[in-house]
C-alpha positions in Angstrom: -3.9 14.5 -139.7 -5.2 11.2 -138.3 -2.7 8.4 -138.0 -3.4 5.5 -140.4 -4.8 2.4 -138.7 -2.3 -0.4 -138.3 -2.6 -3.6 -140.3 -4.3 -6.5 -138.6 -1.1 -8.4 -139.1 0.5 -6.5 -136.1 -1.2 -8.9 -133.6 -0.2 -6.8 -130.7 -2.2 -7.0 -127.5 -4.0 -3.8 -128.2 -5.3 -5.0 -131.5 -6.5 -8.3 -130.1 -8.5 -6.5 -127.3 -9.9 -4.1 -129.8 -11.2 -7.0 -131.9 -12.8 -8.5 -128.8 -14.3 -5.2 -127.6 -15.8 -4.4 -131.0 -17.3 -7.8 -131.4 -18.7 -7.7 -127.8 -20.1 -4.2 -128.4 -21.9 -5.3 -131.6 -23.2 -8.4 -129.8 -24.8 -6.2 -127.1 -26.4 -3.8 -129.6 -29.0 -2.4 -129.7 -28.5 -0.6 -126.4 -29.4 2.7 -124.9 -26.2 4.2 -126.4 -27.4 3.2 -129.9 -29.8 5.1 -132.1 -31.7 3.3 -134.9 -29.5 2.9 -138.0 -26.2 3.7 -136.2 -23.3 1.7 -134.9 -23.1 1.3 -131.1 -20.9 3.7 -129.1 -18.2 1.6 -127.6 -17.8 2.3 -123.9 -14.5 1.6 -122.1 -13.9 2.7 -118.5 -11.3 3.5 -115.9 -11.6 4.4 -112.3 -9.3 6.6 -110.3 -9.5 7.5 -106.6 -7.9 10.9 -105.8 -7.2 9.8 -102.3 -3.6 11.1 -102.6 -1.0 11.5 -105.4 -2.3 9.4 -108.4 0.8 7.4 -109.2 2.3 5.6 -112.2 0.7 2.3 -111.1 -2.7 4.0 -111.3 -1.8 5.3 -114.8 -2.1 1.7 -116.1 -5.7 1.8 -115.1 -6.1 4.6 -117.7 -3.5 3.7 -120.3 -4.8 0.2 -120.9 -8.4 1.2 -121.9 -7.0 4.4 -123.6 -4.8 2.4 -126.0 -7.7 0.0 -126.8 -10.1 2.9 -127.3 -7.7 4.6 -129.5 -7.2 1.6 -131.7 -11.0 1.3 -132.0 -11.2 5.0 -133.0 -8.5 4.4 -135.7 -10.8 1.8 -137.2 -13.6 4.4 -137.5 -15.8 3.5 -134.5 -17.2 6.0 -132.0 -15.7 5.4 -128.6 -16.4 6.8 -125.2 -13.6 6.4 -122.6 -15.0 7.1 -119.2 -12.8 8.0 -116.2 -14.8 7.8 -113.0 -13.2 10.0 -110.5 -14.0 8.1 -107.3 -14.0 11.4 -105.3 -17.0 10.3 -103.2 -14.9 7.5 -101.7 -14.1 7.8 -98.0 -10.9 9.4 -96.9 -9.0 6.4 -95.6 -5.7 7.6 -94.3 -3.2 10.5 -94.2 -0.7 9.7 -97.0 2.9 10.2 -96.1 5.2 12.8 -97.7 2.5 15.1 -99.1 3.6 18.7 -98.8 1.2 20.9 -96.8 -0.3 17.9 -95.0 0.2 16.9 -91.4 -1.4 14.5 -88.9 -4.2 17.0 -88.2 -5.8 15.7 -91.5 -6.5 12.4 -89.6 -9.6 14.2 -88.1 -11.2 13.9 -91.6 -10.8 10.2 -92.0 -14.2 8.7 -93.0 -15.4 11.8 -94.9 -15.9 11.9 -98.7 -12.7 13.0 -100.4 -14.5 16.1 -101.7 -15.2 17.1 -98.1 -11.6 17.0 -97.0 -9.6 20.2 -97.1 -6.9 20.4 -99.7 -3.2 20.5 -98.6 -2.1 23.9 -97.2 -1.3 26.3 -100.0 -3.3 24.5 -102.6 -5.4 26.6 -105.0 -8.0 23.8 -105.2 -11.3 23.7 -103.1 -10.8 20.2 -101.6 -8.6 17.2 -101.3 -10.0 15.4 -104.3 -9.7 18.3 -106.7 -6.2 19.0 -105.6 -5.0 15.5 -106.6 -7.2 15.3 -109.7 -5.7 18.4 -111.1 -2.2 17.0 -111.6 -3.5 13.9 -113.2 -5.7 15.9 -115.6 -2.7 17.9 -116.7 -0.7 14.8 -117.2 -3.4 13.0 -119.2 -3.6 16.0 -121.5 0.1 15.9 -122.1 -0.1 12.2 -122.8 -2.9 12.7 -125.4 -5.5 10.7 -123.5 -9.1 11.6 -124.6 -11.7 10.8 -122.1 -15.0 11.9 -120.4 -14.5 12.5 -116.7 -17.3 11.7 -114.3 -17.3 12.9 -110.7 -18.9 10.3 -108.4 -19.6 13.1 -105.9 -21.7 14.9 -108.5 -23.4 11.6 -109.7 -24.5 10.7 -106.2 -25.2 14.1 -104.6 -27.3 15.2 -107.7 -29.4 12.0 -107.6 -28.3 10.6 -110.9 -28.1 7.1 -109.3 -31.2 7.4 -107.2 -33.1 4.7 -109.1 -30.2 2.4 -108.9 -29.8 3.0 -105.2 -33.5 2.3 -104.6 -33.3 -0.8 -106.8 -30.3 -2.1 -104.9 -32.0 -1.6 -101.5 -35.2 -3.3 -102.8 -33.1 -6.3 -104.1 -30.7 -6.4 -101.1 -31.7 -9.9 -100.4 -30.6 -11.0 -103.9 -27.3 -9.1 -103.5 -26.7 -10.6 -100.1 -27.2 -14.1 -101.4 -24.5 -13.6 -104.1 -22.1 -12.1 -101.5 -22.8 -14.9 -99.1 -21.4 -17.4 -101.6 -18.0 -15.8 -101.1 -18.2 -15.0 -97.4 -18.3 -18.6 -96.5 -15.4 -19.5 -98.8 -11.9 -19.8 -97.3 -9.5 -17.3 -98.5 -7.3 -18.8 -101.3 -3.8 -19.8 -100.3 -1.3 -17.1 -100.9 1.0 -17.7 -103.8 4.7 -17.8 -103.0 6.1 -14.4 -103.8 8.9 -14.6 -106.4 10.6 -11.6 -105.0 9.8 -8.8 -102.4 7.6 -6.1 -103.8 9.3 -2.7 -104.2 7.6 0.3 -102.7 5.8 1.2 -106.0 4.4 -2.3 -106.3 3.2 -2.3 -102.7 1.4 0.9 -103.3 -0.1 -0.4 -106.5 -1.2 -3.6 -104.7 -3.0 -1.6 -102.1 -4.9 0.3 -104.8 -7.5 2.8 -103.6 -8.6 0.5 -100.8 -12.0 0.0 -102.5 -11.5 -3.7 -102.8 -11.2 -4.1 -99.1 -14.3 -2.1 -98.1 -17.1 -3.8 -96.2 -19.9 -5.2 -98.4 -22.8 -3.8 -96.4 -23.3 -6.5 -93.8 -24.2 -5.5 -90.2 -26.0 -6.9 -87.1 -29.1 -5.1 -88.3 -29.1 -7.0 -91.6 -27.7 -6.4 -95.0 -28.0 -3.0 -96.6 -25.9 -2.1 -99.7 -26.1 1.6 -99.1 -23.9 3.6 -96.7 -25.0 7.2 -95.7 -22.5 9.9 -94.8 -23.4 11.3 -91.4 -25.5 14.4 -91.4 -23.5 15.9 -88.5 -19.9 14.8 -88.9 -20.0 13.8 -92.6 -18.2 10.5 -91.9 -19.2 7.1 -93.2 -18.9 5.4 -89.8 -22.6 4.8 -90.0 -24.8 1.7 -89.7 -28.2 1.4 -91.3 -30.6 0.1 -88.7 -33.9 0.0 -90.6 -35.3 0.5 -94.1 -38.9 0.4 -95.4 -39.2 -0.5 -99.1 -42.6 1.2 -99.5 -41.8 4.6 -98.0 -38.0 4.4 -98.6 -37.6 5.6 -95.0 -34.0 4.7 -93.8 -32.7 5.1 -90.3 -29.0 5.1 -89.5 -26.7 5.8 -86.6 -23.2 7.2 -86.6 -20.6 5.5 -84.3 -18.2 8.5 -84.7 -20.5 11.2 -83.2 -23.6 9.4 -82.0 -25.9 11.1 -84.4 -29.0 9.3 -85.7 -31.7 10.3 -88.2 -34.4 8.9 -90.4 -34.5 10.0 -94.0 -36.4 9.2 -97.2 -34.0 7.6 -99.6 -36.1 8.7 -102.6 -34.9 12.2 -101.9 -31.8 11.7 -99.9 -28.4 12.1 -101.7 -25.7 12.0 -99.0 -24.4 8.5 -99.3 -23.4 5.8 -101.8 -23.6 2.2 -102.6 -20.9 0.0 -101.1 -18.1 -0.7 -103.5 -19.0 -4.3 -104.5 -22.4 -3.1 -105.6 -21.4 0.4 -106.8 -19.0 -0.9 -109.4 -21.3 -3.4 -111.2 -24.1 -0.8 -111.0 -22.0 1.6 -113.0 -21.1 -1.1 -115.6 -24.8 -1.5 -116.2 -25.7 2.2 -116.0 -22.9 3.2 -118.5 -22.9 0.1 -120.7 -19.2 -0.5 -120.1 -17.7 -3.1 -122.5 -14.1 -2.9 -121.4 -12.5 -2.1 -118.1 -9.3 -3.5 -116.7 -8.7 -4.1 -113.0 -5.7 -4.4 -110.7 -4.8 -7.5 -108.8 -6.5 -6.2 -105.7 -9.8 -6.3 -107.6 -9.3 -9.6 -109.4 -8.5 -12.3 -106.9 -11.2 -14.9 -106.1 -14.1 -13.5 -104.2 -13.0 -9.9 -104.9 -15.0 -7.1 -106.4 -14.5 -7.9 -110.1 -15.5 -11.5 -109.7 -18.5 -10.8 -107.4 -19.5 -7.8 -109.6 -19.8 -10.2 -112.5 -22.8 -11.8 -110.8 -24.3 -8.6 -109.3 -24.3 -6.7 -112.6 -27.0 -9.0 -114.0 -29.4 -7.8 -111.3 -29.1 -4.3 -112.8 -29.7 -5.5 -116.3 -26.1 -5.3 -117.4 -23.2 -7.5 -118.3 -19.7 -7.7 -116.9 -17.1 -5.9 -119.1 -14.2 -7.6 -120.7 -11.7 -7.0 -117.9 -8.0 -8.0 -118.2 -6.1 -7.9 -114.9 -3.1 -5.6 -115.1 0.2 -6.2 -113.3 2.4 -4.0 -111.2 4.3 -1.0 -112.4 7.6 -0.8 -110.6 10.1 2.1 -110.3 13.8 2.0 -110.6 15.8 4.7 -108.9 12.8 5.9 -106.8 14.9 6.4 -103.7 16.5 9.5 -105.3 13.2 11.2 -105.7 12.7 13.9 -103.2 9.3 15.0 -104.5 7.7 11.6 -103.7 9.4 10.8 -100.4 7.1 8.5 -98.6 5.1 7.7 -101.7 5.7 6.7 -105.3 6.2 8.9 -108.4 3.3 10.3 -110.4 2.8 10.7 -114.1 3.7 14.4 -113.6 7.0 13.3 -112.0 7.8 11.0 -115.0 6.9 13.7 -117.6 9.4 16.0 -116.0 12.2 13.7 -117.1 10.8 11.9 -120.2 8.8 12.9 -123.2 5.2 11.7 -123.4 6.0 9.4 -126.3 8.5 7.4 -124.1 6.0 7.1 -121.2 3.2 6.0 -123.6 5.6 3.4 -125.2 6.4 1.8 -121.8 2.6 1.0 -121.3 2.0 0.1 -124.9 4.7 -2.4 -125.5 3.8 -4.7 -122.5 0.7 -6.8 -122.2 -1.5 -5.7 -119.2 -0.5 -8.8 -117.3 3.2 -8.1 -117.7 4.9 -6.0 -115.0 7.5 -3.5 -116.0 9.5 -0.7 -114.4 9.8 3.0 -115.1 13.3 4.3 -114.8 14.2 7.4 -112.7 17.9 6.3 -112.5 20.6 5.8 -115.1 18.4 3.1 -116.7 16.4 6.0 -118.4 19.4 6.5 -120.7 19.3 2.9 -121.9 15.5 3.1 -122.4 16.0 6.2 -124.6 18.7 4.4 -126.5 16.3 1.5 -127.1 13.5 4.0 -128.1 15.8 5.8 -130.6 16.9 2.5 -132.1 13.2 1.6 -132.6 12.5 4.9 -134.2 15.3 4.1 -136.7 13.9 0.7 -137.4 10.4 2.1 -138.0 11.9 4.7 -140.3 13.7 2.1 -142.5 10.9 -0.4 -142.3 12.8 -3.1 -140.4 10.8 -3.0 -137.2 8.8 -6.1 -136.3 5.0 -5.6 -136.8 4.2 -5.6 -133.1 7.1 -3.2 -132.3 6.0 -0.9 -135.1 2.4 -0.9 -133.7 3.6 -0.1 -130.2 5.7 2.8 -131.6 2.7 4.1 -133.5 0.6 4.0 -130.3 3.4 5.9 -128.5 3.9 8.7 -130.9 0.3 9.7 -131.3 -3.4 8.9 -131.2 -6.2 8.6 -133.8 -6.4 12.4 -133.6 -2.8 12.9 -134.8 0.8 12.8 -133.6 1.9 14.2 -130.2 4.4 17.2 -130.4 7.9 15.8 -130.7 11.5 17.0 -130.4 12.5 18.2 -133.9 16.0 16.9 -133.7 16.2 14.1 -131.1 19.8 13.9 -130.0 20.7 11.0 -127.7 19.3 11.5 -124.2 22.5 10.4 -122.5 24.4 13.0 -124.5 22.0 15.8 -123.6 22.1 14.7 -119.9 25.9 14.8 -120.0 26.0 18.2 -121.5 23.4 19.5 -119.0 25.5 18.0 -116.2 28.7 19.7 -117.4 27.3 23.1 -118.3 24.9 23.4 -115.3 22.2 24.6 -117.7 24.2 27.5 -119.3 22.4 27.8 -122.6 25.3 29.4 -124.6 27.7 26.7 -123.6 25.0 24.0 -124.2 24.4 25.4 -127.7 28.2 25.5 -128.4 28.7 21.9 -127.4 25.7 20.5 -129.2 26.6 22.4 -132.3 30.1 20.8 -132.3 28.7 17.3 -132.1 28.2 17.3 -135.8 30.0 20.3 -137.4 28.6 19.4 -140.8 25.1 19.9 -139.6 25.4 22.4 -136.7 22.5 23.1 -134.3 20.9 26.5 -135.0 18.9 26.8 -131.8 18.2 24.8 -128.6 14.6 24.8 -129.7 15.6 22.0 -132.1 16.4 19.7 -129.3 13.5 20.6 -127.0 11.6 19.3 -125.1 14.1 16.4 -124.9 16.9 18.7 -123.7 14.7 20.1 -120.9 13.7 16.6 -119.8 17.4 15.5 -119.7 18.4 18.6 -117.8 15.6 18.1 -115.2 16.7 14.4 -114.8 20.3 15.5 -114.2 19.3 18.2 -111.7 16.8 16.1 -109.7 18.0 12.4 -110.1 21.8 12.6 -110.2 23.2 12.8 -106.6 25.5 15.8 -106.0 28.5 13.6 -105.5 28.0 12.1 -108.9 27.7 15.5 -110.7 30.6 16.4 -113.1 32.9 19.3 -112.0 35.6 20.1 -114.5 39.0 21.0 -112.9 40.0 24.7 -112.9 43.8 23.9 -112.9 45.9 21.0 -114.2 46.7 18.2 -111.8 50.4 18.8 -111.9 51.3 16.0 -109.5 49.5 13.4 -111.7 51.1 14.9 -114.8 54.6 14.7 -113.3 54.0 11.1 -112.2 53.3 9.8 -115.7 55.8 7.5 -117.4 56.8 7.8 -121.0 53.9 5.8 -122.3 51.5 7.9 -120.3 52.9 11.1 -121.6 52.9 9.7 -125.2 49.2 8.8 -124.9 48.4 12.4 -124.0 50.5 13.7 -126.9 48.8 11.5 -129.4 45.4 12.8 -128.1 46.4 16.4 -128.2 47.9 16.2 -131.7 44.6 14.7 -133.0 42.2 17.2 -131.5 42.1 19.8 -134.4 41.4 17.2 -137.0 38.9 15.2 -134.9 36.9 17.9 -133.2 33.4 16.3 -133.5 31.6 13.6 -131.6 32.5 10.9 -134.1 36.0 12.2 -134.6 36.7 12.3 -130.9 35.2 8.9 -130.4 37.6 7.4 -132.9 40.5 9.4 -131.4 40.1 8.4 -127.8 39.6 4.7 -128.6 42.4 4.8 -131.2 45.2 6.2 -129.1 45.8 2.9 -127.1 45.6 1.0 -130.4 48.3 3.2 -132.1 50.5 2.9 -129.0 50.3 -0.9 -129.3 51.3 -0.8 -133.0 47.9 -1.2 -134.5 45.9 1.1 -136.9 43.6 3.5 -135.1 40.7 2.0 -137.0 41.4 -1.6 -136.2 38.3 -3.5 -135.1 37.9 -5.5 -131.9 38.3 -8.8 -133.7 41.7 -7.6 -134.9 43.0 -6.7 -131.5 44.3 -8.7 -128.5 42.4 -8.5 -125.2 45.1 -6.3 -123.7 44.0 -3.4 -125.8 40.7 -3.1 -123.8 42.7 -3.0 -120.6 45.0 -0.3 -122.1 41.9 1.7 -123.2 40.3 1.5 -119.7 43.6 2.7 -118.1 43.8 5.6 -120.6 40.2 6.6 -120.0 40.7 6.6 -116.3 43.8 8.8 -116.6 41.8 11.3 -118.7 38.9 11.4 -116.3 41.3 12.1 -113.4 43.0 14.9 -115.3 39.8 16.5 -116.4 37.3 15.9 -113.5 39.3 14.3 -110.7 37.3 11.0 -110.8 37.6 7.5 -112.2 34.6 7.9 -114.4 32.3 10.5 -115.9 30.3 11.4 -119.0 31.4 9.7 -122.2 34.8 11.1 -123.0 34.0 12.5 -126.5 31.1 14.4 -125.0 33.2 15.5 -122.1 36.0 16.8 -124.3 33.6 18.8 -126.5 32.0 20.2 -123.3 35.3 21.3 -121.8 36.4 22.9 -125.0 39.7 22.5 -126.9 41.7 25.3 -125.1 40.8 24.1 -121.7 41.5 20.4 -122.6 44.9 21.3 -123.7 45.6 23.3 -120.5 44.4 20.4 -118.2 46.4 17.8 -120.1 49.6 19.8 -119.6 50.2 21.3 -123.1 
């Protein structure tokens, strides 16, 4: 069942852009995408270059227009979200840390991505398809509806032939626009507030398209670049072109090959990026497309494209610049060593709703971080708190809108965990049980004895995500290992107060064997020892009680797991089990 559209009172960034895009689309109508008597099809666009793992910074290129497109769909409009797979881009470099790839792939630099072999062991026919596949799977899991366009297919099938011939015929006009920016001095670099982390650096580099040459050469200006007929590389220079016959001559600096072809029937090449992008805006009628900072600086492709697009009879889309997406805890990721995490990596440790929410709640020009470290537990706590506020109607309008965009699309809600227990609890249980399902079910059922868990399916997929996070992101030295035998030396060394604290805890286990009960018990023991009621609030207690609690907790951790800290004690006690707790605490 489709989700009901949000009230216009939400005033979140998605709604504001949706208003602008609808207004702009109607202003442009009638267009080629409009039939008489029908509303215009609203076209939004993204571009992804499968030059290597498509990372979480690239995902913002998709999620920004996706969220806007989805809001427009909720309002009853027909939307087309295009994702241009820039798989006809040149292979620029051998990315680090990609399994099945070594320096021998450097021999393919300069070829189209679809002409580069896939990594060893891949089931896909070429480099581009290999890296597209993981992203396609992730987008499906995220509920992103789109039309994919392969630029290899577009160019090699001649779809853009008229646009290529037009660009070559009007190369003087294009050159004049570009010349305005070639003579300008580069803008002064802004002072960096802080060093970029590795993910931000990767995002700043983008696909490299913004840094490509614009078609200038000693032989003149030509906005078309052939791929060599012998070595397939784009290290070519157009040396002559005849507008009437469309005969084009080029030479290749890589292998020395030269040939003359007729461009009206030649399909092995593409427009240079600063012409290719605005050509596509006009060809597809794009109304909304965001761009990263590498495309949005003065004199860069988005600004220049805004003037070139008019030559092709089109208009520049509404185009917000989007900021960096950083990663916390990335150093622990073995799968992305040498690179940055991908959406597939994130979806192994978090549900699609949480990942969607991270992109929905921040305006495109706001940077944010995606957590792969302990911070993911706090993010989940924040998400669960928001879910509660939405359920009871106390969430702020913009927060409620971001939540709605996270949990589903205009087509309906995404699959969700039926009984979403706290992520930090699930991670702790997964840590302690090492994935043993019988023990996991026992512990989770004892969290709330009045409403016991009937099956682990009730807490999936969140349980699976938490277990994967524990197994892949928590270093071995931080994993929890419960003692097999009591620490007799420590038990013997306890003074009377220490022994009394253990006795109070053990005496209360039977009556408090639940998550809430054990929470009250472990926090209450130091209060009772100091002469206060177990349920006394912090305001009623002197500061020394907090010190006594920390000392008591550290003692329990040492007796149970031989460390100063560990999972939350109530969860740890449930996981260890009452019999074993009694044994390890010296009863």
